C-alpha positions as CSV (number, residue, x, y, z in Angstrom):
1,M,0.0,0.0,0.0
2,I,1.2,3.5,-0.9
3,R,-0.2,6.4,1.0
4,V,-0.3,9.8,-0.7
5,C,-1.0,13.3,0.7
6,V,-2.1,16.0,-1.7
7,I,-1.9,19.4,0.0
8,V,-3.4,22.6,-1.4
9,E,-4.6,25.6,0.7
10,N,-8.3,25.1,-0.2
11,H,-10.5,22.5,-1.7
12,P,-12.1,23.6,-5.0
13,S,-15.7,22.9,-3.7
14,V,-15.1,25.7,-1.2
15,V,-12.7,28.1,-2.9
16,M,-12.1,27.5,-6.6
17,G,-8.8,28.4,-8.2
18,G,-6.3,26.8,-10.6
19,A,-4.2,25.2,-8.0
20,Q,-7.2,23.8,-6.2
21,Y,-8.7,22.4,-9.4
22,Q,-5.4,20.7,-10.4
23,G,-5.0,19.3,-6.9
24,H,-8.5,17.8,-7.1
25,L,-7.9,16.3,-10.6
26,L,-4.6,14.8,-9.4
27,A,-6.2,13.3,-6.3
28,E,-8.9,11.8,-8.5
29,E,-6.3,10.2,-10.8
30,I,-4.4,8.8,-7.8
31,A,-7.6,7.4,-6.3
32,R,-8.1,5.3,-9.5
33,R,-4.9,3.4,-8.9
34,P,-5.0,0.1,-7.1
35,G,-3.1,-0.3,-3.8
36,V,-3.0,3.5,-3.2
37,E,-4.7,5.6,-0.5
38,V,-4.9,9.4,-1.1
39,T,-5.9,12.1,1.3
40,Y,-6.4,15.8,0.2
41,L,-5.4,18.1,3.0
42,A,-6.6,21.7,3.0
43,R,-7.4,24.6,5.3
44,D,-10.9,24.9,3.8
45,V,-12.8,21.6,3.0
46,P,-16.5,21.0,2.5
47,L,-18.3,20.6,5.8
48,E,-21.5,19.1,4.6
49,P,-21.3,15.3,3.9
50,R,-23.5,15.7,0.8
51,R,-20.8,17.9,-0.8
52,A,-18.1,15.4,-0.1
53,Q,-19.9,12.1,-0.9
54,D,-19.0,12.1,-4.6
55,I,-15.3,12.8,-3.9
56,P,-13.3,9.6,-4.4
57,Y,-10.6,10.4,-1.9
58,A,-10.3,11.3,1.7
59,L,-10.5,14.9,2.9
60,R,-8.9,16.4,6.0
61,G,-9.0,19.9,7.2
62,I,-5.8,21.3,8.6
63,G,-6.6,24.7,10.0
64,T,-9.0,27.5,9.8
65,S,-9.2,31.0,8.2
66,R,-11.2,32.5,11.1
67,G,-9.9,35.5,13.0
68,I,-6.3,36.4,12.8
69,R,-5.5,33.0,11.2
70,R,-6.9,34.3,7.9
71,R,-3.8,36.4,7.5
72,A,-1.4,33.4,7.0
73,V,-1.4,29.6,6.6
74,L,1.6,29.6,8.9
75,F,-0.9,29.2,11.8
76,D,-1.8,25.8,10.4
77,A,1.8,24.5,10.6
78,P,1.5,22.5,13.9
79,E,-1.7,20.8,12.7
80,L,-0.3,20.0,9.3
81,W,2.8,18.4,10.9
82,R,0.5,16.4,13.3
83,T,-1.7,15.2,10.4
84,L,1.3,14.2,8.3
85,T,2.7,12.3,11.2
86,E,-0.6,10.5,11.7
87,L,-1.1,9.6,8.1
88,A,2.6,8.7,7.5
89,P,2.5,9.3,3.7
90,D,4.9,7.6,1.4
91,V,4.8,10.6,-1.0
92,I,3.7,14.2,-0.6
93,Y,2.4,16.6,-3.3
94,Q,1.9,20.3,-2.6
95,Q,1.1,23.4,-4.7
96,M,1.7,27.1,-4.0
97,R,5.0,28.4,-2.4
98,Q,4.1,29.2,1.3
99,S,4.8,27.9,4.8
100,Y,3.0,24.6,3.9
101,T,6.0,24.1,1.5
102,A,8.5,24.3,4.4
103,V,6.5,21.9,6.6
104,C,6.2,19.4,3.8
105,A,9.9,19.6,2.9
106,H,11.0,19.3,6.6
107,Y,8.7,16.3,7.1
108,A,9.9,14.6,3.9
109,R,13.6,15.1,4.7
110,R,13.1,13.8,8.3
111,Y,11.2,10.7,7.3
112,G,12.9,10.0,3.9
113,V,9.9,10.3,1.7
114,P,9.7,12.1,-1.7
115,F,8.1,15.5,-1.8
116,F,6.7,16.8,-5.1
117,F,6.3,20.6,-5.1
118,Q,4.4,21.9,-8.1
119,I,4.7,25.6,-9.2
120,A,1.2,27.0,-9.2
121,S,2.0,30.5,-10.5
122,D,4.9,32.6,-11.7
123,I,4.7,34.4,-8.3
124,D,6.0,31.2,-6.7
125,L,9.4,32.0,-8.4
126,D,9.6,35.6,-7.3
127,R,12.6,35.8,-4.9
128,R,11.6,39.1,-3.4
129,W,10.5,38.7,0.2
130,L,8.1,41.6,-0.1
131,R,6.1,42.5,-3.2
132,N,3.5,44.9,-1.9
133,H,3.4,48.0,0.2
134,L,3.7,47.7,4.0
135,S,0.6,46.8,5.9
136,A,-0.6,45.0,9.0
137,N,-0.1,41.7,7.0
138,T,3.5,42.4,6.2
139,P,5.0,40.3,9.0
140,F,2.9,37.3,7.9
141,D,3.7,37.8,4.2
142,L,7.4,37.9,5.1
143,A,7.2,34.7,7.1
144,E,5.3,32.9,4.3
145,S,7.8,34.1,1.7
146,V,10.9,33.1,3.6
147,L,9.5,29.7,4.7
148,G,8.1,29.0,1.3
149,S,11.5,29.7,-0.4
150,W,13.3,27.4,2.1
151,G,10.8,24.7,1.3
152,L,11.1,25.1,-2.4
153,T,14.9,24.8,-2.3
154,H,14.7,21.7,0.0
155,T,12.0,19.7,-1.9
156,S,13.1,16.5,-3.6
157,H,11.1,17.0,-6.8
158,I,10.1,20.4,-8.3
159,I,7.4,20.2,-11.0
160,A,7.1,23.1,-13.4
161,Q,4.1,24.0,-15.5
162,T,6.1,25.3,-18.4
163,A,9.7,25.2,-19.8
164,R,10.0,28.9,-19.0
165,Q,9.3,28.1,-15.3
166,A,11.9,25.3,-15.4
167,R,14.5,27.8,-16.7
168,V,13.6,30.4,-14.0
169,V,14.0,27.7,-11.3
170,R,17.5,27.0,-12.6
171,E,18.5,30.6,-12.8
172,R,17.0,31.9,-9.5
173,F,17.1,28.8,-7.2
174,G,20.0,26.8,-8.6
175,R,17.7,23.7,-8.9
176,E,16.8,21.5,-11.8
177,T,13.1,20.6,-12.1
178,A,12.2,16.9,-12.0
179,A,9.8,17.4,-14.9
180,V,7.7,19.9,-16.8
181,V,4.0,18.8,-16.5
182,R,1.5,20.9,-18.3
183,N,-1.8,21.6,-16.5
184,F,-4.4,18.9,-17.4
185,Q,-8.1,18.5,-17.3
186,P,-10.9,16.4,-18.9
187,L,-11.4,17.5,-22.5
188,P,-14.4,17.3,-24.8
189,T,-14.2,15.2,-28.0
190,H,-15.3,17.8,-30.4
191,L,-15.6,21.6,-30.8
192,P,-19.0,23.1,-30.2
193,E,-20.9,25.1,-32.7
194,K,-20.8,28.9,-32.1
195,S,-23.5,31.5,-32.5
196,S,-22.6,33.9,-35.3
197,S,-24.1,37.0,-33.7
198,P,-23.6,38.6,-31.3
199,I,-20.0,37.4,-30.8
200,E,-19.4,36.8,-27.1
201,V,-16.1,38.0,-25.4
202,F,-15.7,36.2,-22.1
203,W,-13.5,37.0,-19.1
204,V,-13.3,34.7,-16.0
205,A,-11.1,35.0,-12.9
206,N,-11.5,36.0,-9.3
207,L,-11.8,39.8,-9.2
208,K,-8.5,40.6,-7.5
209,A,-5.9,43.1,-8.4
210,V,-3.4,40.9,-10.2
211,K,-6.2,39.8,-12.6
212,R,-6.8,43.5,-13.6
213,P,-10.6,43.1,-14.2
214,E,-10.9,46.9,-14.7
215,L,-9.0,46.5,-18.0
216,F,-11.8,44.2,-19.3
217,V,-14.4,46.7,-18.3
218,E,-12.4,49.3,-20.2
219,L,-12.3,46.9,-23.2
220,A,-16.0,46.5,-23.1
221,E,-16.6,50.2,-22.9
222,A,-14.4,50.7,-26.0
223,F,-16.8,48.6,-28.0
224,A,-20.0,50.0,-26.5
225,G,-21.3,51.0,-29.9
226,R,-20.8,47.6,-31.6
227,T,-24.0,45.6,-31.8
228,D,-22.1,42.5,-33.1
229,L,-20.2,42.1,-29.8
230,K,-21.3,41.4,-26.3
231,F,-19.0,41.1,-23.2
232,T,-19.5,38.8,-20.2
233,M,-17.4,38.4,-17.1
234,A,-17.5,35.9,-14.2
235,G,-15.6,35.4,-11.0
236,R,-15.7,35.7,-7.2
237,P,-16.1,39.4,-6.3
238,R,-13.7,41.2,-4.0
239,P,-14.7,41.2,-0.3
240,M,-15.8,44.8,0.4
241,N,-17.4,46.5,3.3
242,R,-18.3,49.4,1.2
243,P,-19.6,50.0,-2.4
244,D,-17.0,48.7,-4.9
245,P,-16.3,51.3,-7.7
246,L,-15.5,48.4,-10.1
247,M,-18.9,46.8,-9.6
248,E,-20.6,50.1,-10.0
249,R,-18.7,50.6,-13.2
250,I,-19.7,47.1,-14.5
251,K,-23.4,47.9,-13.7
252,R,-23.2,51.1,-15.8
253,S,-21.6,49.3,-18.8
254,P,-24.4,48.8,-21.4
255,N,-22.8,45.9,-23.2
256,L,-21.2,44.1,-20.2
257,E,-22.9,41.4,-18.1
258,Y,-21.4,40.1,-14.8
259,L,-22.4,36.5,-14.0
260,G,-20.9,36.2,-10.5
261,E,-18.8,33.2,-9.5
262,L,-19.4,30.1,-11.6
263,P,-18.5,26.4,-11.0
264,I,-16.2,24.6,-13.5
265,D,-19.0,23.1,-15.5
266,A,-20.7,26.5,-15.9
267,V,-17.4,28.1,-17.0
268,N,-17.0,25.3,-19.6
269,A,-20.5,25.9,-20.9
270,R,-19.9,29.6,-21.2
271,M,-16.6,29.0,-23.0
272,A,-18.6,26.8,-25.4
273,Q,-20.8,29.8,-26.2
274,A,-18.1,32.4,-26.4
275,A,-16.0,33.2,-29.5
276,I,-13.2,34.9,-27.6
277,H,-11.7,34.4,-24.1
278,V,-9.8,37.5,-22.8
279,N,-7.2,37.4,-20.0
280,T,-6.0,40.7,-18.5
281,S,-3.8,39.4,-15.7
282,S,-0.4,40.9,-14.9
283,Y,1.0,37.3,-14.6
284,E,-0.2,33.7,-14.2
285,G,1.3,30.3,-14.0
286,F,-0.5,28.3,-16.7
287,P,-4.2,29.4,-16.6
288,N,-6.6,26.5,-16.6
289,T,-9.0,28.9,-18.3
290,F,-6.7,28.8,-21.4
291,I,-7.2,25.1,-21.6
292,Q,-10.9,25.4,-21.1
293,A,-11.0,28.0,-23.9
294,W,-8.9,26.0,-26.3
295,A,-11.1,22.9,-25.6
296,Q,-14.3,24.8,-26.1
297,G,-13.3,26.8,-29.2
298,A,-12.9,30.2,-27.6
299,V,-9.9,32.1,-29.1
300,V,-7.5,33.2,-26.3
301,A,-6.5,36.9,-26.4
302,T,-4.4,38.4,-23.6
303,I,-2.6,41.6,-22.7
304,A,0.5,40.2,-20.9
305,V,0.2,36.4,-20.3
306,D,1.8,34.0,-22.8
307,P,2.8,30.9,-20.8
308,D,4.4,28.9,-23.5
309,E,8.1,29.5,-24.4
310,E,7.2,29.3,-28.1
311,G,4.4,31.9,-27.8
312,M,0.7,31.4,-28.6
313,E,0.8,33.5,-31.7
314,K,3.7,31.5,-33.2
315,L,1.9,28.3,-32.4
316,G,-1.3,29.8,-34.0
317,I,-3.4,29.1,-30.9
318,G,-4.0,32.7,-29.6
319,F,-2.7,36.2,-29.2
320,C,-0.7,38.1,-26.6
321,A,-1.3,41.7,-27.6
322,G,1.1,43.4,-25.1
323,S,-1.2,46.4,-24.4
324,L,-4.8,47.2,-24.1
325,E,-4.7,49.1,-27.4
326,G,-3.2,46.1,-29.0
327,L,-5.9,43.9,-27.5
328,K,-8.7,46.1,-28.8
329,A,-7.2,45.7,-32.3
330,R,-7.1,41.9,-31.9
331,I,-10.7,41.8,-30.7
332,D,-11.8,43.9,-33.7
333,E,-9.9,41.7,-36.1
334,L,-11.3,38.5,-34.6
335,A,-14.8,39.9,-34.6
336,R,-14.7,40.7,-38.3
337,S,-13.3,37.3,-39.4
338,P,-15.2,34.1,-38.5
339,E,-12.7,32.1,-40.7
340,L,-9.8,33.3,-38.6
341,R,-11.6,32.4,-35.4
342,R,-12.4,29.0,-36.7
343,A,-8.9,28.3,-37.9
344,I,-7.3,29.3,-34.5
345,A,-10.0,27.3,-32.6
346,E,-9.2,24.2,-34.5
347,R,-5.4,24.5,-34.0
348,A,-6.0,25.3,-30.3
349,F,-8.3,22.3,-29.8
350,A,-5.7,19.9,-31.3
351,F,-3.0,21.6,-29.1
352,A,-5.1,21.1,-25.9
353,H,-5.6,17.4,-26.7
354,A,-1.9,16.9,-27.4
355,N,-0.6,18.7,-24.4
356,H,-3.2,19.2,-21.7
357,S,-5.3,16.0,-21.5
358,M,-5.6,13.8,-18.3
359,A,-2.7,11.8,-19.7
360,R,-0.4,14.5,-18.3
361,G,-1.9,13.9,-14.9
362,A,-1.4,10.2,-15.2
363,E,2.3,10.8,-16.0
364,L,2.7,12.9,-12.9
365,V,1.0,10.2,-10.8
366,D,3.3,7.5,-12.2
367,M,6.3,9.7,-11.2
368,M,5.0,10.1,-7.7
369,L,4.2,6.4,-7.2
370,N,7.5,5.3,-8.7
371,A,9.4,7.6,-6.4
372,A,7.4,6.4,-3.4
373,A,8.1,2.7,-4.3
374,D,11.9,3.5,-4.7
375,A,12.0,5.2,-1.3
376,Q,10.2,2.2,0.3
377,R,12.8,-0.2,-1.3
378,S,15.7,1.9,-0.1
379,A,14.2,2.0,3.5
380,R,14.0,-1.8,3.5
381,G,17.7,-1.9,2.5
């Protein structure tokens, strides 16, 4: 029997994000293997049994975000250590560079088990201890950064999402990655049919600063006079104790509809309707929404994010415009050419199946289980 722990800050049924979704899919893939037990550890897990009954793996909560503890997962460290000691995993997988990374690395080194740390975002590779202005949370941010960096440099296996990330790990941390494993998810077998008019331009992300949702609102406003285009956006709103100027601006936009936070299936359904998927983030890791768009025939158009070393435009699977003005020009070009949209969608669909299917997840699981088996054999002498 091989025991596996998958550790992500939240479970996607409670807080949805790219790392959470990838952790869930990986745990599902592990659970399919005979002779393996997998437990998903997270600060926030579903409390109601009906929400957990269809999950094919064990769930354990390792902390709480109530009170001052919401400021840092560092407060969960003692419980995470106790839970790992109780479960005695043969291999550990964790995403997002934070204090959890240090706890996992220390446990793995002490007990001689492999620890797979997967880069969740380019911010995981930023060596600056502080990135934002000073605030009440600065001491906690500093602790998370320092501990996370120590954990990253002491993990046995670093998994990158892209070749660019692997290069940055080498340059900044002096480490070689164990593998580049592209994000993966279940994919449809064929492209959906699209409505010819109006052409939907879809944005989806949590409405936080790094995602720059205000730029999508500005994009929609620039096309307010176009009857052939409609703009929709979805994502978890920012927690506010007072009226949010961004939400007020969205409400005033005549050609923009805000759908709120959507589950994965609803995002996929919206991608199947949309002709274009826009990303306005400052940075990402490898956005799962890109894969959803490629798989559902929505052309990806971004301002700054181009995760593949070769570039989306060179591959013919999307555009990185470099500026808001450049993005406006791309949207106009795509809106006026259904043939161009269809050609890009077909190439992107093939690219997604070749590079982002669940086969990538199966490869990562094979690596983890083989490393665990090797460690067990070494321990037996």
